C-alpha positions in Angstrom: -66.6 39.7 69.9 -63.9 38.2 67.7 -60.8 40.3 67.2 -59.1 40.4 63.8 -55.6 39.0 63.8 -52.7 40.5 61.8 -53.2 38.2 58.8 -56.9 39.2 58.5 -56.1 42.9 58.6 -53.4 42.4 55.9 -55.9 40.5 53.7 -58.5 43.3 54.0 -55.9 45.9 53.1 -54.8 44.0 50.0 -58.4 43.5 48.9 -59.2 47.2 49.4 -56.0 48.1 47.5 -57.1 45.9 44.6 -60.6 47.5 44.5 -59.0 51.0 44.3 -56.7 49.9 41.5 -59.6 48.4 39.5 -61.8 51.5 40.1 -59.0 53.7 38.9 -58.5 51.6 35.7 -62.3 51.8 35.0 -62.4 55.6 35.4 -59.4 56.1 33.2 -61.0 53.8 30.6 -64.2 55.8 30.6 -62.2 59.0 30.1 -60.2 57.5 27.2 -63.4 56.3 25.5 -65.1 59.6 26.0 -62.1 61.4 24.6 -61.9 59.1 21.6 -65.6 59.4 20.8 -65.6 63.2 21.0 -62.4 63.5 18.9 -64.0 62.1 15.7 -64.1 64.9 13.1 -67.7 65.8 11.9 -68.6 64.8 8.3 -69.0 67.2 5.4 -71.8 67.2 2.8 -71.8 67.0 -1.0 -74.8 68.1 -3.0 -75.4 67.3 -6.7 -78.6 68.3 -8.5 -80.5 68.6 -5.2 -79.3 65.3 -3.8 -77.0 65.2 -0.8 -74.4 62.7 0.4 -72.7 62.6 3.8 -69.0 62.0 3.6 -67.1 59.0 4.8 -64.3 60.0 7.3 -60.8 58.9 6.5 -57.4 59.4 8.1 -57.4 62.4 10.4 -55.7 64.2 13.3 -58.3 66.1 15.3 -58.3 68.2 18.5 -61.5 69.1 20.4 -62.0 72.5 22.1 -60.0 72.8 25.4 -57.7 69.9 24.5 -54.0 70.4 24.0 -53.1 67.4 21.9 -54.4 65.8 18.7 -55.9 62.3 18.4 -54.9 60.7 15.1 -56.4 57.8 13.2 -55.3 56.1 10.0 -58.0 54.3 7.9 -57.5 51.3 5.6 -58.2 53.4 2.5 -60.4 56.2 1.2 -63.7 55.8 3.0 -67.0 56.6 1.1 -70.7 56.0 1.6 -71.9 52.7 0.1 -74.4 54.2 -2.4 -73.2 56.8 -5.0 -74.7 60.0 -6.0 -75.9 59.6 -9.7 -75.2 62.4 -12.2 -74.3 63.2 -15.8 -70.8 63.9 -17.3 -71.0 67.6 -16.8 -72.1 68.6 -13.3 -71.5 70.9 -10.3 -70.8 69.4 -6.9 -71.5 71.8 -3.9 -69.3 71.0 -0.9 -70.2 72.1 2.6 -67.7 71.7 5.4 -68.9 71.1 9.0 -67.2 73.9 10.8 -68.0 77.6 10.7 -64.3 78.5 10.6 -62.7 78.6 7.2 -60.0 76.0 6.5 -56.4 76.8 6.0 -56.1 74.3 3.2 -58.7 72.6 1.0 -58.5 70.5 -2.1 -59.9 67.4 -3.8 -59.2 64.7 -6.4 -61.6 62.7 -8.6 -60.5 59.2 -9.3 -62.3 56.6 -11.4 -62.5 53.2 -9.6 -63.6 49.6 -10.3 -64.4 46.6 -8.2 -60.7 45.7 -8.2 -60.0 48.9 -6.3 -62.4 48.2 -3.5 -61.2 46.9 -0.2 -63.5 44.3 1.4 -62.6 45.0 5.0 -65.1 48.0 5.3 -68.3 47.6 7.3 -71.2 49.7 8.6 -72.6 50.9 5.3 -69.4 52.4 4.0 -66.9 51.3 1.3 -63.1 51.6 1.3 -60.9 52.1 -1.7 -57.2 51.5 -1.9 -54.7 54.4 -1.9 -52.0 53.0 -4.2 -52.3 54.2 -7.7 -55.8 55.6 -6.9 -55.2 59.3 -6.3 -56.2 61.6 -9.2 -54.8 65.0 -9.9 -55.1 67.2 -6.8 -57.1 70.4 -7.3 -57.0 73.3 -4.8 -60.3 74.8 -3.7 -60.9 78.3 -2.1 -60.4 78.2 1.6 -64.0 78.8 2.5 -66.7 76.7 4.2 -68.8 76.2 1.0 -67.5 75.8 -2.5 -68.5 74.5 -5.9 -66.6 71.9 -7.9 -67.3 72.1 -11.7 -66.5 68.7 -13.1 -66.5 67.0 -16.5 -66.0 63.3 -16.1 -66.2 60.3 -18.4 -69.0 57.7 -17.5 -68.0 55.5 -14.6 -67.8 55.2 -10.8 -65.7 57.9 -9.1 -64.2 58.5 -5.6 -64.0 62.2 -4.7 -61.3 62.6 -2.1 -61.5 65.9 -0.2 -58.7 67.0 2.2 -59.3 69.9 4.6 -57.0 71.4 7.3 -58.0 73.9 10.0 -55.6 75.9 12.2 -55.4 74.6 15.8 -58.2 72.1 15.1 -56.8 69.4 12.8 -57.0 67.8 9.4 -59.2 65.2 7.8 -59.8 63.4 4.5 -63.4 63.0 3.4 -64.6 60.5 0.8 -67.6 60.7 -1.6 -68.9 58.3 -4.2 -70.3 59.5 -7.5 -71.7 57.5 -10.4 -71.4 59.3 -13.8 -73.9 58.0 -16.4 -73.5 58.1 -20.1 -76.1 60.6 -21.5 -75.7 59.2 -25.1 -76.7 55.7 -23.9 -79.8 57.2 -22.3 -80.7 59.0 -25.5 -80.2 55.8 -27.5 -82.4 53.9 -25.1 -85.1 56.5 -25.4 -84.9 56.5 -29.2 -85.0 52.7 -29.3 -88.1 52.8 -27.1 -89.8 55.3 -29.3 -88.9 53.3 -32.4 -90.5 50.2 -30.8 -93.7 52.1 -30.0 -93.9 53.5 -33.5 -93.4 50.1 -35.1 -96.1 48.6 -33.0 -98.5 51.4 -34.0 -97.8 50.8 -37.7 -98.3 47.0 -37.2 -101.6 47.7 -35.5 -102.8 50.0 -38.3 -101.9 47.4 -41.0 -103.8 44.6 -39.1 -106.8 46.9 -38.7 -106.8 47.7 -42.4 -106.6 44.0 -43.4 -109.4 43.2 -41.0 -111.6 45.8 -42.7 -110.8 44.5 -46.1 -111.7 40.9 -45.1 -115.0 42.0 -43.6 -116.0 44.0 -46.7 -115.3 41.0 -48.9 -117.4 38.7 -46.7 -120.3 41.1 -47.0 -120.1 41.2 -50.8 -120.4 37.4 -50.9 
């Protein structure tokens, strides 16, 4: 049986030490990934006229249960869903927060946006909107889990930016996207459509009358 010399023993010890270091790094990475995944704040829900939208999640500092420190994340802008909720100029938006606990602070702003305000870096079915010059007047909401926002907005595309803060849990900004349509334009389109239908009916009646006159004249001949 071959005996291991001193050099072989040293080589085995070094390899075993490397294996333990790599295993430790892998375990730490798993814990960090698990902690980051669980620290994402849950989204909130906005409902308008029976249609719901799940918020985008923006910058936040969040602490899960049994954790002593916050994990913070800064986003590139106000994050919203890709598709807007469609409504009229006067509407009520019902906000539902994800936690049963009432927030310490709650408020929102409604800002009209254009294509120039959109940041193109967003992916995964969300859209991002720049901060600079893009924050409307801040409106405080009651510090409760569910609240109504009664809004009167001009036609256009709007970002609703909601900020919420919970004691010993964290703070988060939520983003929603709302398209406000022009009711007068819809009425005009309806009237125009009705006028076209009425005009066609008059034309058809005149053609029918002329056809009857021609047939009667031919019979007399």
